[in-house]
Every structure is written in C-alpha cells, then in structure tokens.
C-alpha positions as CSV (number, residue, x, y, z in Angstrom):
1,X,88.4,112.3,139.6
2,X,87.0,113.6,142.9
3,X,85.1,110.6,144.1
4,X,85.0,106.8,143.8
5,X,82.0,104.4,143.7
6,X,82.2,101.0,145.2
7,X,80.6,98.0,143.4
8,X,80.1,94.8,145.4
9,X,79.6,91.4,143.9
10,X,76.9,89.8,146.0
11,X,78.0,86.3,145.0
12,X,81.7,86.6,145.9
13,X,81.4,89.5,148.3
14,X,84.3,91.1,146.5
15,X,84.2,94.9,145.9
16,X,85.6,97.1,143.2
17,X,86.2,100.8,143.4
18,X,85.2,102.7,140.3
19,X,86.5,106.3,139.7
20,X,84.0,109.1,139.3
21,X,84.7,111.5,136.4
22,X,83.4,115.0,136.0
23,X,83.8,117.3,133.0
24,X,83.5,121.1,133.0
25,X,79.8,120.8,132.2
26,X,77.2,118.0,132.1
27,X,76.4,114.7,133.7
28,X,79.3,112.9,135.5
29,X,80.3,109.4,134.6
30,X,81.6,106.3,136.4
31,X,84.8,104.8,134.9
32,X,84.0,101.1,134.5
33,X,87.2,100.1,132.6
34,X,88.5,98.0,135.5
35,X,85.2,96.2,136.1
36,X,85.8,93.3,133.7
37,X,89.3,92.6,135.0
38,X,88.3,92.7,138.7
39,X,84.8,91.4,138.6
40,X,84.6,89.4,135.4
41,X,81.5,91.3,134.1
42,X,80.7,93.8,131.5
43,X,78.2,96.7,131.6
44,X,75.1,96.3,129.4
45,X,73.8,99.4,127.6
46,X,72.0,98.7,124.2
47,X,72.3,101.7,121.9
48,X,74.8,103.4,124.2
49,X,72.1,105.4,125.8
50,X,74.0,105.8,129.1
51,X,77.6,105.2,127.9
52,X,80.4,107.7,127.6
53,X,82.8,106.6,124.9
54,X,85.3,109.5,124.8
55,X,86.5,112.8,126.3
56,X,85.7,115.7,124.0
57,X,85.8,119.5,124.2
58,X,84.0,120.3,120.9
59,X,80.3,120.4,121.6
60,X,78.2,120.4,124.8
61,X,74.5,119.5,124.9
62,X,72.3,120.1,128.0
63,X,69.3,118.1,127.1
64,X,67.3,118.9,130.2
65,X,67.5,122.6,129.7
66,X,67.7,122.8,125.9
67,X,71.2,124.2,125.5
68,X,73.8,123.6,122.7
69,X,77.3,125.0,122.9
70,X,80.0,124.9,120.2
71,X,83.4,125.3,122.1
72,X,81.5,127.2,124.8
73,X,79.5,129.5,122.5
74,X,75.7,129.1,122.4
75,X,74.1,128.1,119.1
76,X,71.8,131.1,119.4
77,X,74.7,133.6,119.5
78,X,76.5,131.9,116.7
79,X,73.4,131.8,114.5
80,X,72.7,135.5,115.1
81,X,76.2,136.9,114.7
82,X,78.5,134.4,112.9
83,X,78.6,132.5,109.6
84,X,79.3,128.9,108.7
85,X,83.0,129.3,107.7
86,X,83.8,131.0,111.0
87,X,82.0,128.2,112.9
88,X,84.0,125.7,110.9
89,X,87.2,127.4,112.1
90,X,85.9,127.4,115.7
91,X,85.0,123.7,115.7
92,X,88.3,122.7,114.2
93,X,90.6,125.0,116.3
94,X,88.8,125.6,119.5
95,X,88.7,129.4,119.3
96,X,87.1,132.1,117.1
97,X,89.5,133.4,114.5
98,X,90.8,137.0,114.2
99,X,90.4,138.8,110.9
100,X,93.7,137.5,109.4
101,X,93.0,133.9,110.5
102,X,89.5,134.0,109.1
103,X,90.7,135.5,105.7
104,X,93.3,132.8,105.4
105,X,90.8,130.1,106.3
106,X,88.3,131.4,103.6
107,X,91.1,131.4,101.0
108,X,92.2,127.8,101.9
109,X,88.6,126.5,101.7
110,X,88.0,128.3,98.3
111,X,91.3,126.9,96.9
112,X,90.3,123.3,97.7
113,X,86.7,123.4,96.4
114,X,87.5,122.2,92.9
115,X,87.5,118.5,92.2
116,X,90.2,116.5,90.3
117,X,89.0,116.1,86.7
118,X,89.4,112.3,87.0
119,X,87.0,112.4,89.9
120,X,84.5,114.5,88.0
121,X,84.3,111.6,85.4
122,X,83.5,109.2,88.3
123,X,80.0,110.7,88.5
124,X,79.2,109.3,85.0
125,X,79.4,105.8,86.4
126,X,76.2,106.3,88.5
127,X,72.8,105.7,87.1
128,X,70.8,108.9,86.4
129,X,68.3,108.2,89.2
130,X,70.9,107.2,91.9
131,X,70.0,108.8,95.2
132,X,72.4,111.8,95.8
133,X,73.5,110.2,99.1
134,X,74.6,107.1,97.3
135,X,76.7,109.3,95.0
136,X,78.1,111.3,98.0
137,X,79.0,108.0,99.7
138,X,80.8,106.6,96.6
139,X,82.6,109.8,95.6
140,X,83.8,110.7,99.1
141,X,85.0,107.1,99.6
142,X,86.9,107.4,96.3
143,X,88.8,110.5,97.7
144,X,90.9,108.0,99.6
145,X,92.3,106.9,96.2
146,X,93.2,110.4,95.3
147,X,94.7,111.4,98.7
148,X,96.1,108.1,99.9
149,X,99.3,109.7,101.1
150,X,97.6,111.4,104.0
151,X,99.8,110.7,107.1
152,X,97.3,110.5,110.0
153,X,100.2,110.9,112.4
154,X,101.1,114.3,110.9
155,X,99.2,117.2,112.4
156,X,99.6,119.3,109.3
157,X,98.2,116.5,107.1
158,X,95.3,116.1,109.5
159,X,94.5,119.8,109.2
160,X,94.8,119.7,105.4
161,X,92.4,116.8,105.3
162,X,89.8,118.7,107.4
163,X,90.0,121.8,105.2
164,X,90.0,119.8,102.0
165,X,87.0,117.7,103.1
166,X,84.9,120.8,104.1
167,X,85.7,122.5,100.8
168,X,84.9,119.6,98.5
169,X,81.6,118.5,100.0
170,X,79.4,121.2,98.4
171,X,81.1,120.7,95.0
172,X,80.4,116.9,95.3
173,X,76.8,117.4,96.4
174,X,76.1,119.9,93.6
175,X,77.7,117.6,91.0
176,X,75.5,114.8,92.2
177,X,72.4,117.0,91.7
178,X,73.5,118.1,88.2
179,X,74.1,114.5,87.3
180,X,70.6,113.5,88.3
181,X,69.0,116.3,86.2
182,X,71.3,115.9,83.2
183,X,72.9,119.3,83.3
184,X,76.6,120.1,83.0
185,X,78.5,120.3,86.2
186,X,79.9,123.8,87.2
187,X,83.2,124.6,88.7
188,X,83.3,126.6,91.9
189,X,84.5,130.2,91.9
190,X,87.1,131.3,94.3
191,X,85.7,134.8,94.6
192,X,82.3,133.5,95.8
193,X,81.4,132.5,99.4
194,X,80.7,129.0,100.6
195,X,76.9,128.9,100.5
196,X,76.7,131.2,97.4
197,X,79.0,128.8,95.6
198,X,76.8,125.8,96.5
199,X,73.7,127.6,95.1
200,X,75.6,128.6,92.0
201,X,76.9,125.1,91.3
202,X,73.4,123.6,91.9
203,X,71.2,126.1,90.0
204,X,73.3,128.0,87.5
205,X,73.7,126.9,83.8
206,X,76.5,127.9,81.4
207,X,74.1,129.7,79.1
208,X,72.9,132.3,81.6
209,X,74.2,134.7,84.3
210,X,73.4,133.7,87.9
211,X,73.1,135.7,91.0
212,X,72.7,134.0,94.4
213,X,69.8,135.4,96.5
214,X,71.3,136.9,99.7
215,X,68.3,135.5,101.7
216,X,68.9,132.0,100.4
217,X,72.7,132.4,101.1
218,X,72.0,133.4,104.7
219,X,69.4,130.7,105.1
220,X,72.0,128.1,104.1
221,X,74.6,129.6,106.4
222,X,72.2,129.5,109.4
223,X,71.1,125.9,108.6
224,X,74.7,124.8,108.1
225,X,75.7,126.3,111.5
226,X,72.8,124.6,113.3
227,X,73.8,121.2,111.8
228,X,77.6,121.6,112.0
229,X,78.0,119.3,115.0
230,X,75.9,117.6,117.7
231,X,78.2,115.8,120.0
232,X,78.4,111.9,119.8
233,X,75.6,111.4,117.4
234,X,75.3,108.2,115.3
235,X,77.4,109.5,112.3
236,X,80.1,111.2,114.4
237,X,80.4,108.0,116.5
238,X,80.7,106.1,113.2
239,X,83.5,108.4,112.0
240,X,85.3,107.9,115.3
241,X,84.8,104.1,115.1
242,X,86.2,103.8,111.6
243,X,88.9,106.3,112.3
244,X,90.0,104.4,115.4
245,X,91.2,101.6,113.2
246,X,93.7,103.9,111.5
247,X,91.7,103.9,108.3
248,X,92.1,106.6,105.7
249,X,90.2,109.6,107.0
250,X,88.2,110.0,103.8
251,X,86.9,106.5,104.3
252,X,85.9,107.5,107.8
253,X,83.9,110.4,106.4
254,X,82.3,108.1,103.9
255,X,81.2,105.9,106.7
256,X,79.7,108.9,108.5
257,X,77.7,109.7,105.3
258,X,76.4,106.1,105.3
259,X,75.2,106.5,108.9
260,X,73.7,109.9,108.2
261,X,71.6,108.6,105.4
262,X,69.1,106.8,107.7
263,X,65.7,108.4,108.3
264,X,66.3,108.3,112.1
265,X,69.3,110.5,111.6
266,X,70.0,112.8,108.7
267,X,67.0,111.8,106.7
268,X,64.6,113.1,109.3
269,X,63.9,116.5,107.6
270,X,62.9,114.8,104.4
271,X,60.6,112.5,106.4
272,X,59.0,115.6,108.0
273,X,58.1,117.1,104.6
274,X,56.6,113.7,103.6
275,X,54.6,113.6,106.9
276,X,53.3,117.2,106.4
277,X,52.2,116.3,102.8
278,X,50.5,113.2,104.2
279,X,48.5,115.4,106.7
280,X,47.5,117.5,103.7
281,X,45.5,120.2,105.3
282,X,45.5,122.2,108.5
283,X,42.0,120.9,109.2
284,X,43.4,117.4,109.4
285,X,45.9,118.1,112.1
286,X,43.6,117.1,115.0
287,X,43.0,113.7,113.4
288,X,46.7,113.1,113.0
289,X,47.6,114.3,116.5
290,X,45.1,111.7,117.8
291,X,46.6,109.1,115.6
292,X,50.0,109.9,116.9
293,X,48.8,109.3,120.5
294,X,47.4,105.9,119.5
295,X,50.0,103.2,120.1
296,X,48.2,100.8,117.8
297,X,48.3,103.3,114.9
298,X,51.2,103.2,112.5
299,X,51.3,107.0,112.1
300,X,54.1,108.7,114.0
301,X,54.9,112.4,114.4
302,X,58.3,113.0,112.6
303,X,60.4,115.9,113.8
304,X,59.2,115.7,117.4
305,X,61.4,114.6,120.3
306,X,65.1,113.8,120.5
307,X,67.3,111.2,122.1
308,X,69.2,113.9,124.0
309,X,66.9,116.9,124.4
310,X,64.1,116.5,127.0
311,X,63.2,120.1,126.5
312,X,62.9,122.3,123.4
313,X,65.7,121.8,120.9
314,X,67.5,125.2,120.9
315,X,68.1,124.8,117.2
316,X,64.4,124.4,116.5
317,X,63.6,127.9,117.9
318,X,66.3,129.5,115.7
319,X,65.1,127.7,112.5
320,X,61.4,128.4,113.3
321,X,62.0,132.1,113.6
322,X,64.1,132.1,110.4
323,X,61.4,130.1,108.6
324,X,59.0,133.0,108.9
325,X,61.6,135.4,107.4
326,X,62.4,133.1,104.5
327,X,58.8,132.3,103.6
328,X,57.9,136.0,103.8
329,X,60.7,136.9,101.5
330,X,59.6,134.4,98.9
331,X,55.9,135.3,99.2
332,X,55.1,131.9,100.8
333,X,54.0,133.0,104.2
334,X,50.7,131.2,103.6
335,X,52.5,128.0,102.5
336,X,50.2,125.1,103.4
337,X,52.9,122.9,104.8
338,X,54.1,125.7,107.1
339,X,50.6,126.3,108.3
340,X,50.2,122.6,109.1
341,X,53.6,122.6,110.9
342,X,52.6,125.6,113.0
343,X,49.3,124.0,114.0
344,X,50.9,120.6,114.8
345,X,53.5,122.4,116.9
346,X,50.8,124.4,118.7
347,X,48.7,121.4,119.5
348,X,51.7,119.3,120.7
349,X,53.0,122.0,123.0
350,X,49.5,122.2,124.7
351,X,48.8,118.6,125.2
352,X,50.0,116.7,128.3
353,X,50.7,113.6,126.2
354,X,53.5,115.3,124.3
355,X,54.8,117.5,127.2
356,X,55.1,114.5,129.6
357,X,57.1,112.6,127.0
358,X,59.3,115.6,126.1
359,X,58.1,115.5,122.5
360,X,58.9,119.0,121.4
361,X,59.7,120.0,117.8
362,X,63.4,119.5,116.9
363,X,65.5,121.2,114.2
364,X,64.4,118.8,111.5
365,X,60.7,119.9,111.9
366,X,61.3,123.3,110.2
367,X,64.6,122.9,108.3
368,X,63.0,121.0,105.4
369,X,60.5,123.8,104.9
370,X,63.3,126.4,104.5
371,X,65.2,124.2,102.1
372,X,62.0,123.7,100.1
373,X,61.4,127.5,100.0
374,X,64.9,128.2,98.5
375,X,64.5,125.5,95.9
376,X,66.4,122.6,97.3
377,X,64.8,119.3,96.1
378,X,63.6,116.8,98.7
379,X,66.1,114.2,97.7
380,X,68.9,116.8,98.3
381,X,67.9,117.5,101.9
382,X,70.1,114.8,103.5
383,X,73.1,115.9,101.3
384,X,72.7,119.4,102.7
385,X,72.9,117.9,106.2
386,X,76.1,116.0,105.1
387,X,77.7,119.2,103.9
388,X,77.1,120.9,107.2
389,X,78.0,118.0,109.4
390,X,81.4,117.3,107.6
391,X,83.1,119.9,109.8
392,X,81.8,118.1,112.9
393,X,83.0,114.7,111.6
394,X,86.4,116.2,110.8
395,X,86.7,117.9,114.2
396,X,85.9,114.7,116.1
397,X,88.3,112.7,113.9
398,X,91.1,115.2,114.6
399,X,90.3,115.3,118.3
400,X,90.5,111.5,118.5
401,X,93.8,111.4,116.6
402,X,95.3,114.0,118.9
403,X,94.3,112.0,122.0
404,X,97.3,109.9,123.1
405,X,95.0,107.5,124.9
406,X,92.7,106.7,122.0
407,X,92.2,103.0,121.2
408,X,90.4,101.0,118.6
409,X,86.6,101.1,119.4
410,X,85.5,97.6,120.1
411,X,82.2,97.1,122.0
412,X,81.3,93.8,123.6
413,X,78.1,91.8,123.6
414,X,75.8,89.4,125.5
415,X,75.8,86.2,123.5
416,X,72.4,84.3,123.2
417,X,73.3,81.8,120.6
418,X,74.1,78.0,120.7
419,X,76.7,76.7,123.1
420,X,79.5,74.8,121.4
421,X,78.3,72.0,119.0
422,X,80.0,69.2,117.2
423,X,80.1,69.3,113.4
424,X,77.8,66.8,111.7
425,X,78.7,65.5,108.2
426,X,76.1,66.4,105.6
427,X,75.1,62.8,105.0
428,X,74.2,62.4,108.6
429,X,72.0,65.4,109.0
430,X,68.3,65.1,109.2
C-alpha cells in the first residue's frame, strides 16, 4: 500500500482515507472495506465489472494488451512447449515441476482416474438423453458422498482433493457420453496419458482395438491448456463463493460446473458452431456481418469480444493456428464452417465498428471447430471445457483455503422493494 485516496462526504463534510493497493502486475485497486463503517455507504458495481474480490497469484490477464500468464508463464510459451498435466502441476503448485516431480504427478493422476463402482451405477439413473453437463453436475456433486471425510483444514487433504478431481473429470465426462449413446463404459488405463485416455474412454469399444491419433491427443492437450484457468471468471468465482462457506470441495466444483454450463460462459464454443451453421455459406457472411451491426436485429456474433480482453485474445491466435494444422491432418482444410469463420474474422478485423468496440475473435471462436474435427460431439463441447477448467477451480479453491484472511463471500445490494408494511388478514384483502 503505497498511496491513500481520500473520499469526502459532501453532506457531512467528513472524509475517509482509502488505502491504494498494487499487485506485481495489472490495474491497482482502492481498498473500500472501511467505507461502510466510516461513511455508512456501500460501493455499487453490478456484475462486479470493477470489483476486486481477492488476492491471487495464479493467473494474470492484461486485457488491454492481450496477454495471459499462468504463474508468470505466457500461454503462448506453454502451448508451444508444455502439456496439460505439466500445466496442472504449475497452476496447483506455483512452479514448473522437475522430471521426478512430473513423473510422480502423472502417476498420481493416473491412479485416481478410475471411479468407484457404486458411482458408475449412478449413471444409470439419468435418462438416456440427459445433457452431459447435467450428468457431470450430478455425478461430481455426488463425489461429496464418497469423499465426505475430506478435511479442508488439512493441506494434504486439499492436495489429494485437487489431484483426485483433475483425474476423475475425463472419466466422468466419457461415461456421460457412453451413457447417452448406449455403449458400455470403459475403464481408464494407467499406462495411457491424460488426453489419450479420454479419447479411448469416449470412442473405444470392448470388441475392437483402439489407437489414439497423436494429432487428436495433442489438440486436446493444447485446448485443455488454453482453458485451464482464466482468473476470476464466473465459474471460478462461483467455486470460491461456495468454498468460502466451508462446503465440501466436491460440492464447490459441482457449483462451478453449473456456472460453466451457461452459453455466456462455457457453452460459448457450442453456440459458435450453431452460429456458423446458421450463416451456412461463406457468401452469406456479409449479410450476417451487417445484421450483427444492426442493434434492432436479433442476430449476434458469437465468439467475438470478451469481458476482459479489449485486444485480441491471446488464446485465439494459438487455437486459430492449430485449427489449420488439425483440419489439414484430417483432410478438412476446405471445411465450410472453417471457411465461414475465417471470412467472418477477416471482415470483423477490417471494420471500424468491431475494432472500436474491441470485438475480436476469442478462444471459443475456433475451439469448437477443432473439437468437431477430432470427433467430439457438439453436446460434449462444454464438458470438454469443464475437464480443462477443473484444475483452475481446484487451484483457486486451494489458494483461498490457504489464505488466513479469507471470509465467507457475501455481497450487499441496493433494495428497491416495498418499505415495511403491516400484515393484512386474508378476509380483509381486496
């Protein structure tokens, strides 16, 4: 705290000094915690667009310059040189692992991928056409019944929870998919990697041998790294809010899944594919670009713009370049949806309307195309996001639990309802 702001009440002429807080990077903040006590007022910030709710050292976003750092490492460097499991270790522990640490982490994740057999039976309680996110929500919430002895005050228990949760998410997601298509669920294999295991559990059948395509494996690895964490997003904030009550951490992760489900958050990549299919042909792009600029038209460009990024989303560039490679590998370089996406991006980046509003393509704009190319069904796109984001949720929960100053998250409100009224007996009401 290097400076202090002074706020003066014009009615009482009383002033309050507010501490000025700076982190190692990013926009500084004014500490308003003493404002209510001294001035009798709250701050008003719908949607928390200008509110800092915690201290964190996990992820840094520079929205003005289009930068994303995990523990200080740029997402571009990690996507080029790392893999998802190493990034998981980094987010949870703060440092990149050495060879022995990474090998141990791989082994621990593999050991925890299998589900309790009683939990496997739980899938049969869902209707065959249940959305996979509904299944994830229910099954992850039920983990609190299997691991109810987690002591959140014990650092070893917290670490075990994080590793167990990261390990089980692909198994749960794959089982949800198998349930929907009526195929038997497959167990994970400890000698397979994380992404390869997911592909095997989703697409293999007991009657045939299965080999995971290395291009598909690497594509999943890259997408999972890009989606692993994104600071105080809606789902991470939800996990922190539920976790701040002292709830079972598996219940907190289930709450994060519920928040992720929304089309404004984790469902955006599915919405992008639906939008591209609506456009239908590259010759229709001009029409839809014009419609997007018409405030009276219901059509909106999905996958453009971001609450935080006012410049190009750094993840979007990585996934765009990778999209070319994946489509070429599968002989889909002339894929109609990809051609539409490229043309929409080109038009948007040239027009002042989009540039002035900071409406650049975000990571969701191209990720759905890659998932589609490697065979992931549209209704499984948000579960893919949930698998990747689980490590971010776990890291934020652990960071909060390690913070000696953390308190239950309890926002305030401006009340616009009735003032106090007297109760009227039912016979006397009009």
